C-alpha positions in Angstrom: -18.6 -59.0 47.4 -15.3 -60.4 45.9 -14.4 -58.5 42.8 -11.6 -60.9 41.8 -12.2 -62.9 38.6 -13.2 -66.5 39.1 -10.6 -69.1 38.7 -10.0 -70.0 35.1 -11.7 -66.9 33.8 -9.5 -64.2 32.4 -9.6 -60.7 34.0 -11.6 -58.1 32.0 -9.5 -56.2 29.5 -8.9 -52.5 30.2 -11.1 -50.1 28.3 -9.3 -48.3 25.4 -8.1 -44.8 26.2 -9.8 -42.1 24.1 -7.5 -39.2 23.0 -8.8 -36.2 21.1 -6.3 -34.2 19.1 -7.1 -30.5 19.3 -7.6 -28.2 17.6 -8.7 -30.2 14.6 -6.3 -29.7 11.7 -6.2 -32.2 8.8 -2.7 -31.1 7.8 -1.3 -31.6 11.3 -3.1 -35.0 11.5 -1.4 -36.1 8.2 2.0 -34.9 9.4 1.5 -36.7 12.7 0.5 -40.0 11.2 3.1 -40.0 8.4 3.0 -42.0 5.2 0.7 -45.1 5.6 0.5 -44.3 9.4 4.2 -45.2 9.8 4.6 -42.6 12.6 1.7 -44.1 14.5 3.2 -47.6 14.1 6.4 -46.3 15.7 4.4 -45.0 18.7 2.6 -48.4 19.0 5.9 -50.3 19.0 7.5 -48.0 21.6 4.7 -48.4 24.1 3.4 -51.9 23.1 -0.1 -50.6 22.4 -2.6 -50.5 19.4 -3.8 -47.2 18.1 -7.0 -46.8 16.0 -7.6 -43.4 14.6 -10.8 -41.9 13.2 -10.4 -38.2 12.3 -9.0 -36.4 15.3 -10.0 -39.1 17.8 -7.6 -42.0 18.7 -8.5 -45.1 20.6 -5.4 -46.6 22.4 -5.6 -50.3 23.5 -3.2 -52.0 25.8 -1.8 -51.7 29.4 -3.4 -48.6 31.0 0.0 -47.1 31.9 1.4 -47.7 28.4 -1.8 -46.3 26.9 -1.5 -43.2 29.0 2.1 -42.6 27.9 1.2 -43.3 24.3 -1.6 -40.7 24.6 0.9 -38.1 26.0 3.2 -38.9 23.1 0.4 -38.4 20.5 -0.4 -35.0 22.1 3.3 -34.1 22.1 3.9 -34.9 18.5 0.6 -33.4 17.4 1.9 -30.1 18.8 5.0 -30.4 16.7 3.1 -31.5 13.5 3.0 -28.0 11.9 5.5 -29.5 9.5 6.1 -33.1 8.4 7.5 -35.5 11.0 10.0 -38.1 9.8 10.3 -41.5 11.4 13.7 -40.4 12.7 12.1 -37.4 14.5 9.5 -39.7 16.0 12.0 -42.3 17.2 14.3 -39.7 18.8 11.3 -37.9 20.3 10.1 -41.1 21.9 13.5 -41.7 23.5 13.5 -38.2 24.9 10.0 -38.6 26.3 11.0 -41.8 28.0 14.3 -40.7 29.4 14.9 -37.0 29.3 15.3 -35.5 32.8 15.5 -31.9 34.0 19.2 -32.2 34.0 19.2 -33.1 30.3 17.0 -30.1 29.5 19.4 -27.8 31.2 22.6 -29.3 29.8 24.7 -27.1 27.7 24.9 -27.8 23.9 28.1 -29.1 22.4 29.8 -26.8 19.8 29.4 -28.9 16.6 27.7 -28.5 13.3 24.7 -30.2 14.9 23.2 -27.3 16.9 20.6 -29.6 18.5 23.1 -32.1 19.8 22.7 -32.9 23.5 22.3 -36.0 25.8 19.0 -37.6 25.2 19.0 -39.9 28.3 20.2 -39.4 31.9 23.2 -41.6 31.3 24.1 -39.7 28.1 23.9 -36.4 30.0 26.1 -37.9 32.8 28.5 -39.2 30.2 29.0 -35.8 28.5 29.4 -34.1 31.9 32.0 -36.6 33.0 34.0 -36.2 29.8 34.0 -32.5 30.2 35.1 -32.7 33.9 37.6 -35.6 33.8 40.8 -36.2 31.8 40.0 -39.9 31.3 36.5 -41.2 30.9 35.1 -44.7 30.2 31.8 -45.3 28.5 30.7 -48.9 28.8 27.5 -50.4 27.4 25.6 -52.0 24.5 25.5 -50.9 20.9 23.3 -47.9 20.0 23.7 -46.0 23.3 25.7 -43.2 21.8 29.0 -44.0 23.4 31.2 -43.4 20.4 29.2 -40.6 18.7 29.0 -38.5 21.9 32.7 -39.1 22.5 33.5 -37.7 19.0 31.1 -34.9 19.6 32.9 -34.0 22.8 36.2 -34.2 21.0 34.9 -31.8 18.3 33.6 -29.5 21.0 37.0 -29.4 22.7 38.8 -28.8 19.4 36.5 -26.0 18.3 36.9 -24.3 21.7 40.7 -24.6 21.3 41.0 -26.7 24.4 43.0 -29.3 22.4 45.1 -29.0 19.3 44.2 -32.3 17.7 41.9 -35.3 17.7 43.3 -38.8 17.7 41.1 -41.8 17.0 42.2 -45.4 17.6 40.8 -48.9 18.1 42.0 -52.5 18.0 41.9 -53.4 14.3 40.4 -56.7 13.2 41.2 -58.5 16.5 43.3 -57.9 19.6 46.3 -59.3 17.7 45.9 -56.6 15.0 46.9 -58.8 12.1 46.6 -56.3 9.2 49.2 -57.6 6.8 46.8 -59.6 4.6 44.6 -56.5 3.9 45.4 -54.6 0.7 46.6 -51.0 0.7 48.7 -48.8 2.9 48.2 -48.4 6.7 45.3 -45.9 6.4 43.5 -48.1 3.8 44.0 -51.2 6.0 42.6 -49.5 9.1 39.8 -47.3 7.6 37.1 -50.0 7.5 37.5 -50.6 11.3 37.4 -46.8 12.1 34.3 -46.1 9.9 32.0 -45.3 12.8 34.4 -42.7 14.0 34.8 -41.2 10.5 31.0 -41.1 10.0 30.6 -39.2 13.3 33.3 -36.7 12.4 31.7 -36.0 9.0 28.3 -35.6 10.6 29.6 -33.2 13.3 32.2 -31.2 11.3 31.4 -31.6 7.6 33.2 -33.7 5.0 35.4 -30.8 3.6 36.5 -29.6 7.0 37.4 -33.0 8.2 39.4 -33.6 5.0 41.4 -30.4 5.5 42.1 -31.3 9.2 43.4 -34.7 8.2 45.8 -33.1 5.7 47.0 -30.7 8.4 47.5 -33.5 10.9 44.9 -32.0 13.3 42.9 -35.3 13.1 44.7 -38.6 13.1 43.6 -42.2 13.0 45.7 -45.2 13.8 45.4 -48.8 15.1 46.1 -49.2 18.8 49.4 -50.9 18.2 50.8 -47.7 16.7 50.2 -45.8 20.0 53.1 -47.6 21.7 56.0 -45.3 22.6 54.1 -42.1 22.0 53.1 -39.3 24.4 49.9 -37.5 23.3 49.9 -33.9 24.5 47.1 -31.3 23.9 45.1 -34.1 22.2 41.6 -35.5 22.6 42.1 -39.3 22.2 39.3 -41.8 21.7 39.9 -45.5 22.1 36.8 -47.3 20.5 35.9 -51.0 20.8 38.1 -51.2 23.9 36.5 -54.5 24.9 38.9 -56.0 22.3 42.1 -54.8 24.0 44.3 -57.0 26.0 45.2 -55.8 29.6 48.7 -55.0 28.3 47.3 -52.9 25.4 44.9 -51.0 27.8 47.7 -50.2 30.2 49.9 -49.0 27.2 47.1 -46.8 26.0 46.3 -45.2 29.3 50.0 -44.4 29.9 50.2 -42.5 26.6 48.1 -39.6 27.9 50.2 -36.4 28.1 49.9 -32.8 29.3 46.6 -31.1 28.4 45.1 -34.3 26.9 41.8 -36.0 27.4 40.9 -39.6 26.7 37.6 -41.4 26.2 37.5 -45.2 26.2 34.4 -46.9 24.9 33.4 -50.5 24.6 30.7 -53.2 24.9 31.8 -56.0 27.1 29.0 -58.3 25.7 30.6 -58.2 22.2 34.2 -59.3 22.7 36.2 -60.8 19.8 39.2 -61.8 21.9 40.5 -65.4 21.7 38.8 -67.7 24.2 40.4 -67.4 27.6 41.9 -64.0 26.9 40.9 -61.4 29.5 39.7 -58.1 28.2 41.7 -55.0 29.0 38.4 -53.0 29.4 37.0 -55.5 31.9 40.3 -55.4 33.9 40.5 -51.6 33.8 37.0 -51.4 35.2 38.1 -53.5 38.2 41.5 -52.0 38.8 40.8 -48.3 38.2 37.4 -48.1 39.9 38.7 -46.0 42.9 41.4 -44.0 41.0 40.7 -40.3 41.4 40.5 -38.3 38.1 38.9 -41.1 36.2 35.2 -41.5 35.5 33.0 -44.4 34.4 29.5 -44.3 32.8 27.6 -47.5 32.4 24.9 -47.6 29.7 22.0 -50.0 29.4 19.1 -50.8 27.1 17.2 -47.7 28.2 19.9 -45.6 26.5 19.6 -47.1 23.1 19.0 -44.3 20.5 17.9 -46.4 17.6 14.7 -48.1 16.5 12.6 -48.9 19.6 12.9 -52.6 19.0 16.7 -52.4 19.4 16.3 -51.4 23.1 14.0 -54.4 23.6 16.5 -56.7 21.9 19.4 -55.5 24.1 17.2 -55.9 27.2 16.3 -59.4 26.2 19.9 -60.4 25.8 20.8 -58.7 29.1 18.1 -60.7 30.8 19.2 -64.0 29.2 22.8 -63.4 30.2 21.8 -62.6 33.8 19.9 -65.9 34.0 22.8 -68.0 32.9 24.5 -70.0 35.7 
């Protein structure tokens, strides 16, 4: 007998998956669900399912595979619910459940103020390893994948282990032409808004007071990319952020600044370039020219590496799909 549904008649919907959270504990259930069931909504969004809870029993409706994974997530977070679970904890935990490999679990922690800092996806783990093993590393991919934050974390780790004597942060300011004259203030005040993500990462990883002291000593330096010309950076960990907005000439200039005992990390998102129309990106050209150069490493991130709200990963994936379909 043919078990296929008749033409024009929809296939029967999969039965909801029943999940029992044991042992019963009202406090754990409250911590798992969060205020107004916000934590459950995060799990629903991540796996594209619907969750109906009654006491310690949950009914999960949706694609069977998605429902199975959502059930595993519920069990995972219930085991952690001895204390309140914030939305941030849920979102990061969902990313780890989706991506974390055995290699990530065994990866060594970085020496920063954040004792729990480690790669949360296979590409992030690979990125950290390549930074540690190579003098020049490129991290290329969409926003929210941790390219900049992990680069700063590796810089802090190298500084704290006395592998480098200073940290240098740079990026093209405003646009590739770096026209800063119209902005008020001195050089630091002009550039600061464009380096804010790097500052924020430093404050998070080292603490505001320590970062301030290191700036005063010159152990941490920030500067627009144009001010790198003519310098040789020895015993430094140098990060070039937003490198998609460099010209080929600027990229070559930056790469040839690297001195003895130095490390460099170049990060960028080639889908968000602010260069004038027709101007080739130095990051795109470097990817092509340097692909086979020994001693360099490239890590390519994608939507699966986004460490933000689950919807951000879907948004990035949708844009990637739309771009790939264009003639």
